[in-house]
C-alpha positions in Angstrom: 55.7 68.9 24.9 54.9 67.7 21.5 53.2 64.3 21.2 53.4 62.0 18.2 52.1 58.5 17.3 54.5 55.8 16.6 53.4 53.8 13.6 53.3 50.5 15.5 51.3 47.3 14.8 47.5 47.5 15.0 45.4 44.8 16.6 41.8 44.3 15.5 38.9 42.4 17.0 35.3 42.1 15.8 32.9 43.4 18.4 29.6 42.0 19.3 26.8 42.7 16.8 23.8 44.0 18.3 -9.9 -25.4 14.3 -10.2 -33.0 14.7 -10.3 -32.8 10.9 -13.8 -32.8 9.4 -14.5 -34.5 6.1 -17.6 -35.9 4.6 -19.5 -36.6 1.4 -22.6 -35.3 -0.3 -25.5 -37.5 -1.6 -25.5 -36.2 -5.1 -27.1 -38.2 -7.9 -27.1 -35.7 -10.7 -25.4 -37.3 -13.7 -26.1 -34.7 -16.3 -24.8 -31.2 -16.9 -26.9 -28.3 -15.8 -27.6 -25.5 -18.2 -29.3 -22.8 -16.2 -29.2 -19.2 -17.3 -28.6 -18.0 -13.8 -25.3 -19.9 -13.5 -24.1 -18.6 -16.9 -24.9 -15.1 -15.7 -22.9 -15.5 -12.5 -19.9 -16.9 -14.5 -20.0 -13.9 -16.8 -20.1 -11.4 -14.0 -17.2 -13.2 -12.3 -15.2 -13.2 -15.5 -15.8 -9.5 -15.8 -14.7 -8.9 -12.3 -11.5 -11.0 -12.9 -10.7 -9.1 -16.1 -11.2 -5.7 -14.7 -8.0 -3.8 -14.1 -7.3 -3.0 -10.5 -7.3 0.6 -9.6 -3.8 1.9 -8.7 -3.6 3.6 -5.4 -2.2 7.1 -5.9 1.3 7.7 -4.5 1.6 11.4 -3.6 5.2 10.7 -2.5 6.0 8.0 -5.0 9.4 7.2 -6.5 9.2 10.0 -9.1 8.4 12.6 -6.6 11.2 11.4 -4.3 13.7 11.3 -7.1 12.9 14.8 -8.2 13.0 16.1 -4.7 16.3 14.4 -4.0 17.8 15.9 -7.2 16.5 19.4 -6.3 17.7 19.0 -2.7 21.2 18.2 -3.9 21.1 21.2 -6.3 19.8 23.4 -3.5 22.5 22.3 -1.1 25.1 22.9 -3.8 23.8 26.4 -4.6 23.4 27.2 -0.9 26.9 26.1 -0.1 28.4 27.9 -3.0 26.5 31.1 -2.2 27.4 30.9 1.5 31.1 30.4 0.8 31.1 33.2 -1.8 29.2 35.5 0.6 31.7 34.9 3.4 34.7 35.4 1.3 33.3 38.5 -0.4 32.1 40.0 2.9 35.4 39.5 4.5 37.2 41.0 1.5 35.0 44.1 1.4 35.1 44.7 5.1 38.9 44.1 5.4 39.7 46.4 2.6 37.6 49.2 4.1 38.9 48.4 7.5 42.6 48.4 6.5 42.2 51.6 4.5 40.5 53.4 7.3 42.9 52.2 10.1 46.0 53.1 8.0 44.7 56.5 7.1 43.6 57.3 10.6 47.0 56.2 12.0 48.8 58.4 9.5 46.6 61.4 10.3 47.1 61.0 14.0 50.9 60.6 13.5 51.0 64.0 11.8 49.2 65.8 14.7 51.3 67.9 16.9 49.7 68.3 20.3 51.0 70.4 23.1 50.5 69.1 26.6 48.6 70.0 28.6 45.9 69.9 26.0 44.0 73.0 24.9 40.4 72.0 24.2 39.7 74.5 21.4 42.9 73.8 19.6 42.3 70.0 19.9 38.7 70.4 18.5 40.0 72.3 15.5 42.6 69.5 14.9 39.9 66.8 15.2 37.6 68.5 12.7 40.5 68.7 10.3 41.3 65.0 10.7 37.6 64.2 10.3 37.4 66.0 6.9 40.4 64.0 5.7 38.9 60.6 6.6 39.4 57.7 4.2 37.6 56.0 2.5 34.9 58.3 3.9 34.7 61.1 6.5 35.0 60.0 10.1 33.7 61.3 13.3 36.8 61.8 15.5 37.0 61.9 19.3 39.7 62.5 21.7 39.9 61.6 25.4 42.5 62.9 27.8 41.8 62.1 31.4 38.4 63.6 32.1 38.6 65.8 29.0 36.3 64.8 26.1 36.6 66.5 22.7 35.1 65.6 19.4 34.6 66.8 15.8 30.8 66.6 16.4 28.4 68.3 18.7 28.7 65.4 21.1 31.8 65.0 23.1 31.7 61.2 23.3 30.2 58.4 21.1 28.2 55.5 22.5 29.6 53.3 19.7 33.0 53.3 21.3 32.9 50.3 23.6 34.7 50.0 27.0 36.6 47.1 25.5 38.1 49.3 22.9 39.0 51.9 25.5 40.6 49.3 27.7 42.8 48.1 24.8 43.8 51.6 23.9 44.8 52.4 27.5 46.4 49.0 28.2 49.7 48.6 29.9 51.6 47.0 27.0 55.2 48.0 26.7 54.6 49.3 23.2 51.3 51.1 22.7 49.2 49.7 19.9 46.3 51.0 17.9 43.1 48.9 18.0 40.0 48.7 16.0 36.6 47.0 16.5 33.5 46.4 14.3 30.2 46.9 16.2 26.6 47.1 15.3 24.2 49.5 17.1 20.5 49.9 16.2 21.1 47.8 13.1 23.9 50.0 11.8 27.4 48.6 11.5 30.3 50.8 12.6 34.1 50.6 12.5 35.7 52.1 15.5 39.5 52.8 15.7 41.6 53.8 18.7 45.1 55.2 18.4 46.9 56.4 21.5 49.2 59.4 21.3 52.8 58.8 22.4 56.0 60.7 22.7 59.7 59.7 22.5 61.2 60.3 25.9 65.0 60.4 25.4 66.0 59.5 21.8 64.3 58.6 18.5 65.4 55.0 19.0 63.9 54.7 22.5 60.6 53.1 23.2 57.5 55.4 22.9 55.8 56.5 26.0 52.0 57.1 26.5 50.8 60.6 26.9 47.3 59.6 28.1 45.7 61.1 25.0 43.7 58.7 22.9 42.2 59.5 19.5 39.1 57.6 18.3 37.6 57.5 14.8 34.1 56.2 14.1 33.0 55.4 10.6 29.7 53.9 9.4 29.9 50.7 7.3 26.5 51.1 5.8 27.8 51.2 2.2 29.8 48.0 2.7 26.8 46.4 4.3 24.7 47.4 1.4 27.2 45.9 -1.0 27.1 42.6 1.0 23.3 42.6 1.0 23.4 43.2 -2.8 25.6 40.1 -3.1 23.2 38.1 -1.0 20.3 39.2 -3.1 22.1 38.4 -6.3 23.1 34.9 -5.0 19.4 34.3 -4.0 18.0 35.5 -7.3 20.6 33.4 -9.1 19.8 30.3 -7.1 16.1 30.2 -7.9 16.5 30.0 -11.7 19.3 27.4 -11.1 16.8 25.3 -9.2 14.2 25.7 -11.9 16.8 24.7 -14.5 17.8 21.7 -12.3 14.2 20.5 -12.5 14.6 19.6 -16.1 17.4 17.0 -15.7 15.7 15.8 -12.5 12.5 15.0 -14.5 14.6 13.4 -17.3 16.6 11.3 -14.8 13.4 10.3 -13.0 11.8 9.3 -16.3 14.8 7.2 -17.2 14.7 5.4 -13.9 10.9 5.0 -13.7 10.3 3.7 -17.2 11.7 0.2 -16.5 10.1 0.2 -13.1 6.7 1.0 -14.7 7.2 -1.7 -17.3 8.1 -4.2 -14.5 4.9 -3.2 -12.7 2.7 -3.7 -15.8 4.4 -7.0 -16.5 3.9 -8.3 -12.9 0.2 -7.2 -13.0 -0.2 -9.0 -16.4 1.4 -12.2 -15.0 -0.9 -11.9 -12.0 -3.9 -12.0 -14.4 -2.6 -15.3 -15.8 -0.7 -14.1 -18.9 2.5 -15.9 -18.1 4.0 -15.2 -21.6 4.6 -11.6 -20.5 8.2 -10.4 -21.0 10.0 -7.1 -20.6 12.1 -5.5 -23.3 15.5 -5.3 -21.6 18.1 -2.9 -23.0 21.3 -1.6 -21.6 23.7 -3.0 -19.0 22.8 -1.3 -15.8 21.1 -2.8 -12.7 17.6 -2.1 -14.0 18.4 -4.0 -17.3 19.7 -6.9 -15.2 16.5 -6.8 -13.2 14.4 -7.0 -16.4 16.5 -9.9 -17.7 16.1 -11.7 -14.3 12.3 -11.1 -14.5 12.2 -12.6 -18.0 14.1 -15.7 -17.0 11.9 -16.2 -13.9 8.7 -15.6 -16.0 9.9 -18.2 -18.6 10.7 -20.8 -15.9 7.4 -20.1 -14.2 5.5 -20.4 -17.4 7.1 -23.8 -18.1 6.4 -25.0 -14.5 2.8 -23.9 -14.6 2.3 -25.5 -18.0 3.6 -28.8 -16.7 1.4 -28.5 -13.6 -1.7 -27.7 -15.7 -1.0 -30.6 -18.0 -0.6 -32.9 -15.0 -3.7 -31.5 -13.4 -5.7 -31.9 -16.6 -4.5 -35.5 -17.0 -5.5 -36.2 -13.4 -8.9 -34.7 -13.8 -9.5 -36.6 -17.1 -8.3 -39.8 -15.4 -10.7 -39.3 -12.4 -13.6 -38.4 -14.7 -12.9 -41.3 -17.1 -12.5 -43.8 -14.3 -15.7 -42.6 -12.6 -17.7 -42.9 -15.8 -16.2 -46.3 -16.6 -17.1 -47.6 -13.0 -20.7 -46.5 -13.2 -21.9 -49.5 -15.4 -20.2 -52.3 -13.4 -21.2 -50.6 -10.1 -24.8 -50.5 -11.2 -24.7 -54.3 -11.7 -22.8 -54.8 -8.4 -25.4 -52.7 -6.5 -28.3 -54.8 -8.0 -26.5 -58.0 -7.0 -25.7 -56.8 -3.5 -29.4 -55.8 -2.9 -30.4 -59.4 -3.8 -27.7 -60.9 -1.6 -28.8 -58.6 1.3 -32.3 -59.9 1.0 -31.1 -63.6 1.1 -28.5 -63.1 3.8 -30.8 -64.2 6.5 -30.9 -67.7 5.0 -27.2 -68.1 4.9 -24.7 -69.3 7.5 -23.3 -66.6 9.7 -19.8 -66.3 8.1 -21.3 -66.1 4.6 -24.0 -63.6 5.7 -21.3 -61.4 7.3 -19.2 -61.5 4.1 -22.3 -60.7 2.0 -23.1 -57.7 4.2 -19.5 -56.5 4.1 -19.5 -56.6 0.3 -22.8 -54.8 0.2 -21.5 -52.0 2.5 -18.3 -51.6 0.6 -20.0 -51.5 -2.7 -22.2 -48.7 -1.4 -19.2 -46.7 -0.3 -17.6 -47.2 -3.7 -20.8 -46.0 -5.4 -20.8 -42.9 -3.2 -17.1 -42.2 -4.0 -17.7 -42.5 -7.7 -20.6 -40.1 -7.5 -18.6 -37.6 -5.6 -15.7 -37.9 -8.1 -18.1 -37.3 -10.9 -19.5 -34.3 -9.1 -16.2 -32.7 -8.4 -15.2 -33.3 -12.0 -18.2 -31.2 -13.1 -16.9 -28.4 -11.0 -13.4 -28.7 -12.4 -14.7 -28.7 -15.9 -16.9 -25.6 -15.1 -19.9 -27.7 -16.3 -21.8 -27.3 -13.1 -24.8 -25.0 -13.4 -27.5 -23.7 -11.1 -31.3 -24.4 -11.5 -32.6 -21.9 -9.1 -36.1 -21.5 -7.8 -37.7 -19.4 -5.1 -38.2 -21.8 -2.2 -38.9 -21.8 1.5 -35.4 -22.2 3.0 -36.6 -23.8 6.3 -38.8 -26.3 4.4 -35.7 -27.3 2.3 -33.7 -28.0 5.4 -36.5 -30.1 7.0 -36.8 -32.2 3.8 -33.0 -32.8 3.8 -33.1 -34.1 7.4 -36.3 -36.2 6.8 -34.9 -37.9 3.7 -31.9 -39.0 5.6 -33.8 -39.9 8.7 -32.1 -37.3 10.9 -35.2 -36.5 12.8 -34.3 -37.8 16.3 -34.0 -34.8 18.6 -31.2 -36.5 20.5 -29.2 -36.4 17.3 -30.3 -33.3 15.4 -31.8 -30.1 16.9 -33.2 -27.4 14.5 -33.8 -23.7 15.0 -35.2 -22.6 11.7 -36.5 -19.2 10.9 -39.9 -19.5 9.2 -41.0 -17.6 6.2 -37.6 -17.0 4.7 -37.8 -17.1 0.9 -34.6 -17.5 -1.0 -33.6 -18.1 -4.6 -31.6 -21.4 -4.5 -30.9 -24.5 -6.4 -32.8 -26.9 -4.1 -30.7 -30.0 -5.1 -27.4 -28.3 -4.4 -28.7 -26.7 -1.2 -29.7 -30.1 -0.1 -26.2 -31.4 -0.7 -24.7 -28.5 1.3 -26.9 -29.2 4.4 -26.6 -33.0 4.1 -22.8 -32.8 3.9 -22.4 -30.5 6.9 -24.9 -32.4 9.1 -23.5 -35.8 8.1 -19.9 -34.5 8.7 -20.9 -33.2 12.2 -22.6 -36.5 13.1 -19.6 -38.6 12.0 -16.8 -36.5 13.4 -18.4 -34.4 16.1 -20.8 -35.3 18.9 -24.6 -35.2 19.2 -26.7 -33.3 19.4 -26.0 -31.4 16.2 -27.7 -28.0 16.0 -29.0 -26.6 12.6 -29.9 -23.0 12.6 -31.3 -20.9 9.8 -31.9 -17.1 9.7 -31.8 -14.1 7.4 -29.3 -11.4 7.9 -28.7 -8.3 5.7 -30.0 -9.8 2.4 -28.2 -13.1 3.1 -29.4 -16.5 4.1 -27.3 -17.8 6.9 -27.2 -21.6 7.7 -25.2 -22.8 10.7 -24.4 -26.3 11.7 -22.8 -26.9 15.1 -21.8 -30.1 16.9 -20.8 -30.9 20.5 -17.5 -32.6 19.7 -13.9 -31.7 20.5 -13.8 -29.1 17.8 -11.2 -28.7 15.0 -7.5 -28.4 15.7 -6.2 -25.0 14.7 -3.6 -26.6 12.4 -6.5 -28.4 10.5 -8.8 -25.4 10.2 -7.2 -24.0 7.0 -7.5 -27.4 5.3 -11.0 -28.7 6.2 -12.3 -27.8 2.7 -9.3 -29.4 0.9 -10.0 -32.5 -1.2 -9.2 -35.9 0.4 -7.7 -34.1 3.4 -7.6 -36.1 6.7 -6.6 -34.7 10.0 -5.0 -38.1 11.0 -2.6 -38.9 8.2 -2.2 -42.4 9.6 -5.9 -43.1 9.0 -6.2 -44.4 5.5 -9.9 -45.2 5.6 -12.9 -43.3 6.8 -16.7 -43.3 6.5 -16.6 -40.6 3.9 -15.0 -40.0 0.5 -13.0 -37.0 1.7 -14.7 -34.9 -0.9 -17.9 -33.9 1.0 -16.7 -30.5 2.3 -14.9 -29.7 -1.0 -18.2 -30.3 -2.8 -20.0 -28.2 -0.2 -17.6 -25.4 -0.8 -18.0 -25.5 -4.6 -21.9 -25.6 -4.3 -21.8 -22.5 -2.0 -19.5 -20.7 -4.4 -21.8 -21.5 -7.3 -24.5 -19.7 -5.4 -22.2 -16.7 -4.9 -21.9 -17.4 -1.1 -19.3 -18.3 1.4 -18.8 -21.1 3.9 -16.5 -20.9 6.9 -15.3 -23.3 9.7 -14.6 -22.3 13.2 -14.6 -23.6 16.8 -17.3 -22.5 19.2 -16.2 -21.1 22.6 -18.6 -23.6 24.2 -16.8 -26.4 22.4 -17.5 -28.1 19.1 -17.1 -27.2 15.4 -19.3 -24.6 13.7 -19.8 -24.4 10.0 -21.5 -21.2 8.7 -22.9 -20.8 5.2 -23.9 -17.4 3.8 -25.8 -17.2 0.5 -27.5 -14.3 -1.2 -31.3 -14.2 -0.8 
């Protein structure tokens, strides 16, 4: 019986591949400007500190870096996507071309084989070797299986590359036998395996082909095609790296174009923060950054105009307070002299007249204190206040302040003063600081008031604490504001409302700090820290 292969349709499948408000006043009677060298030195140092440019914190992942990285990322994604699509298409084209050529050639070769059944092994081997030599596009290794018989064109009767799946498809029970192929990878090597069953025509040439049970297999290595695909991958990779390097240039140019107006805006904002409100940005173009620059210029111009108006109003208010204070000093001096005489003669007057005289005397004294405080605060505003420092015993200064104001009753004021602490201070201004804080505690807090003094880390620390209800948390941030009163309905108080503000300015003049807080045991605590 002569078997032949009907050139029917092939089917292919890819196989597996391996703080009450506190306010008070200071008893300051200095009417002249101070001209101490120490104060000038402090002001110069402060001016140098203010004028020094702030150091910019480095930004390792700043806007420039992120822009460049984003640009490169887009370029890399584009290159990668293009390379992947190109690789896929080229790989499929290469493999399909080789696969189609091999399958077609093998099918033709098998169709031309005349095999006599039952099969003679030696004759079949000679036929397989002939078919193997005529393989396209390269030589094949050809195998045949017939029942238990296994014959090949090599020294091995069977191939481990031929999978059971391919055998099952070749021996399937379809009405019309089909050839099949499969791509597999074994030990890192890709192979194309083809199976073509031998058939015979039972009755007539037009009848359906019948299986003979003989199946021919061809095995061809795809290492050359795989090498070509790998070469394409290498070429795509080698081309992508220079493309990314070239993409870095427009990325830097784009980042520079975006960052230049941002950098100018940063410099302008820093310049305005230093007080140069006439700073403007040169705005060009019509993009969003140009609109931002124009908006900045408009805001800066409006801010400059508003600040100029505020400064003019503040200067006029300061001049008014200073002028009024100076103008009131002469009539006040006469009024004080008269009230002293009236106080001495008040005992010989009737009760109503005596009461009126004493009221006038008290109110005149308050007015004198207010004028002195206004003059003092005017000196600070005009930057005319200077320090006359001397090395003094800090505890002795505190005791003198308390004695001069007759605050020596232990039921009213308790002291805890560290002895032997020498500090370089302006004694008059330090006296004002202590007097204001103690007077404020006696007026608004509750006795006894405790005054403590000690040295801590090259600093002189003065603490004044009372036993009152403390300071309301909403008031704490404003206790050193001028004329601030915790009870806004209270229009009069024993103080001028400038005492704590004067205290703050005197402490700052010494280069120190003053803070207000509430004690856990109750009462307000004011802490002054000054350099020794």
